[in-house]
C-alpha positions in Angstrom: 44.0 295.9 233.4 42.5 293.8 236.2 44.8 295.1 239.0 43.5 295.4 242.6 43.6 299.2 242.4 41.5 299.3 239.3 39.0 296.8 240.7 38.6 298.8 243.9 38.2 302.0 241.8 35.5 300.3 239.7 33.4 299.1 242.6 33.7 302.4 244.5 32.7 304.4 241.4 29.8 302.0 240.7 28.6 302.4 244.3 28.8 306.2 244.1 27.0 306.3 240.7 24.1 304.3 242.3 24.0 306.6 245.3 24.1 309.8 243.1 21.4 308.2 240.9 18.8 307.8 243.7 17.3 311.2 243.0 17.0 310.3 239.3 15.2 307.1 240.2 12.9 308.9 242.5 12.1 311.5 239.9 11.3 308.8 237.3 9.2 306.7 239.7 7.0 309.6 240.8 6.4 311.1 237.4 5.7 307.7 235.8 2.8 306.8 238.1 0.2 308.6 236.0 0.5 305.9 233.4 -0.9 302.3 233.6 1.4 299.8 235.3 2.9 298.2 232.2 3.5 301.7 230.7 5.2 302.7 233.9 7.7 299.8 233.6 8.4 300.7 230.0 8.9 304.4 230.7 11.2 303.7 233.7 13.4 301.2 231.9 13.6 303.1 228.7 14.3 306.4 230.5 17.2 304.9 232.5 18.5 303.0 229.4 18.6 306.2 227.3 20.1 308.0 230.3 23.0 305.5 230.2 23.9 306.6 226.7 23.4 310.2 227.6 26.0 309.9 230.5 28.4 308.0 228.4 28.2 310.7 225.7 28.8 313.4 228.3 31.7 311.3 229.7 33.4 310.9 226.3 33.1 314.6 225.6 34.3 315.6 229.1 36.4 318.4 227.6 33.3 320.4 227.0 32.9 320.9 230.8 35.8 323.3 230.7 34.0 325.4 228.1 30.6 325.5 229.8 32.1 326.9 232.9 33.4 330.0 231.0 31.3 333.1 231.7 29.1 334.1 228.8 28.3 337.5 230.1 28.4 339.5 233.4 25.7 341.3 235.2 26.8 344.1 237.5 24.4 346.3 239.5 25.0 348.0 242.8 22.9 345.4 244.5 23.3 342.4 242.3 26.2 340.9 240.3 26.7 337.5 238.5 29.0 335.9 236.0 26.6 333.8 233.9 27.9 330.6 232.3 26.3 327.8 230.4 26.7 325.4 233.4 24.9 327.9 235.8 22.1 328.4 233.2 21.6 324.6 232.9 21.5 324.1 236.7 19.2 327.1 237.1 16.8 325.8 234.4 16.9 322.3 235.9 16.2 323.6 239.4 13.3 325.7 238.2 11.9 322.8 236.2 12.0 320.6 239.3 10.3 323.2 241.4 7.6 323.6 238.7 7.0 319.9 238.1 7.1 318.9 241.7 4.6 321.7 242.7 2.3 320.7 239.8 2.4 317.1 240.8 1.7 317.9 244.5 -1.3 320.0 243.4 -2.7 317.1 241.2 -2.3 314.6 244.0 -3.7 316.8 246.8 -6.3 319.1 245.0 -7.0 317.8 241.5 -8.6 314.6 240.3 -5.9 312.2 239.1 -6.3 311.5 235.4 -4.6 308.8 233.5 -3.5 309.5 229.9 -6.1 308.7 227.3 -5.6 306.0 224.7 -4.6 306.9 221.2 -2.5 309.8 220.0 -2.7 311.7 223.3 -1.2 308.7 225.1 1.7 308.6 222.7 2.3 312.3 223.1 2.1 312.1 226.9 4.6 309.2 226.9 7.0 311.0 224.6 6.7 314.2 226.6 7.4 312.3 229.9 10.4 310.5 228.4 11.8 313.8 227.2 11.4 315.4 230.6 13.1 312.4 232.2 16.1 312.7 229.9 16.2 316.5 230.4 16.4 316.2 234.2 18.8 313.3 234.0 21.1 315.6 232.0 21.1 318.0 234.9 21.5 315.3 237.5 24.4 313.8 235.5 26.8 316.7 236.3 27.5 315.3 239.8 28.0 311.7 238.7 30.3 312.7 235.8 32.4 315.1 237.8 32.7 312.5 240.6 33.8 309.8 238.1 36.4 312.1 236.6 37.7 313.1 240.0 37.9 309.5 241.3 39.8 308.2 238.3 42.1 311.1 237.7 45.5 309.6 236.8 44.2 306.0 236.9 45.1 303.9 233.8 42.1 302.9 231.6 40.1 305.6 233.4 37.6 306.1 230.6 36.9 302.4 230.3 36.4 302.1 234.1 34.0 305.0 234.1 31.9 303.7 231.2 31.7 300.2 232.8 30.7 301.7 236.1 28.0 303.7 234.5 26.7 300.7 232.6 26.6 298.5 235.8 25.1 301.3 238.0 22.3 301.9 235.4 21.7 298.2 235.3 21.3 298.1 239.1 19.0 301.1 239.0 16.8 299.5 236.3 16.5 296.4 238.5 15.5 298.4 241.6 13.5 301.2 239.9 10.4 299.1 239.2 10.0 297.7 242.7 10.6 301.2 244.1 8.0 302.6 241.8 5.5 299.9 242.9 6.2 300.5 246.6 5.8 304.3 246.2 2.5 303.9 244.3 1.2 301.8 247.2 2.0 304.5 249.7 0.6 308.0 248.8 2.5 309.6 251.7 5.8 308.5 250.2 4.8 310.1 246.9 4.3 313.5 248.7 7.5 313.0 250.6 9.4 312.2 247.4 8.0 315.3 245.7 9.1 317.3 248.7 12.6 315.9 248.2 12.5 316.9 244.6 11.5 320.5 245.7 14.5 320.5 248.0 16.8 319.2 245.2 15.4 321.9 242.8 16.2 324.6 245.4 19.7 323.1 245.8 20.3 323.3 242.0 19.3 326.9 241.9 21.6 327.7 244.9 24.4 325.8 243.2 23.9 327.7 240.0 24.1 331.0 241.9 27.3 329.8 243.7 29.0 328.7 240.4 28.2 332.0 238.8 29.7 333.9 241.8 26.4 335.7 242.4 26.3 338.4 245.0 23.0 339.8 246.4 23.2 343.1 248.4 26.9 342.4 249.0 26.3 338.8 250.2 27.7 335.9 248.3 25.7 332.6 247.9 27.6 329.6 249.2 27.3 326.0 248.1 24.9 323.7 250.0 26.9 320.6 251.1 25.2 317.6 249.6 25.7 315.6 252.8 23.1 317.8 254.4 20.7 317.1 251.6 21.2 313.3 251.8 21.0 313.3 255.6 17.7 315.2 255.6 16.2 312.9 252.9 17.3 309.8 254.9 16.1 311.2 258.2 12.6 312.1 256.8 12.3 308.8 255.0 13.2 306.9 258.2 10.5 308.9 260.2 7.9 308.2 257.5 8.7 304.5 257.5 8.3 304.4 261.3 4.9 306.2 260.9 3.8 303.7 258.2 4.8 300.8 260.5 2.8 302.3 263.4 -0.3 302.9 261.2 -0.1 299.3 260.0 0.2 298.0 263.5 -2.7 300.1 264.7 -4.9 298.9 261.8 -4.0 295.2 262.5 
């Protein structure tokens, strides 16, 4: 089993799983910062740990992906048409959820007074609700990582074993980095707003991808897919500019 080809495939897949999981880590880090520090760590680690089992479950039942792509019903008007499938509905719901939660968090950070969850039952309910939302959005984010894993290991011996190991290792890496990333983001409010802006962008991309997969036409125009390279480049560029600004502000204050 430990042939050079399989080892290279494992490391390449693990690296891509980590890269594709950055948006998930960002989402968890930002939405966990309403809780006390110790609760944040628990929420981040538990959320990613459960996400690992969610992805493995999706991977072992990969045949269901062929069924969720099948159109459930069609909408045909003179100005609008679409072939609605379960996959497009999931991506649409995930995109709308990201837009709603990101907008809500931006409002709370900019306009409203920040409130920590109360002790007692409300705290438990808030923690459970946050954990459920993390798993929900991870389910949407997992499509890319699962499809990438299947594509990279197509025809490779022990493909399922390699994919599961890559997911376990990548989640372990993300758990190790998520808490420091969360702490750094909490110390720099401008990064929180920038991260929320990224999530708005990702939400819009999910909605566009849902429209593309459902072959939606609007006034005779089809909706194309947004290359993810554009998204990652814009995120990296904006983050680089903000890090330079932070360095300049620190130098000026010193």
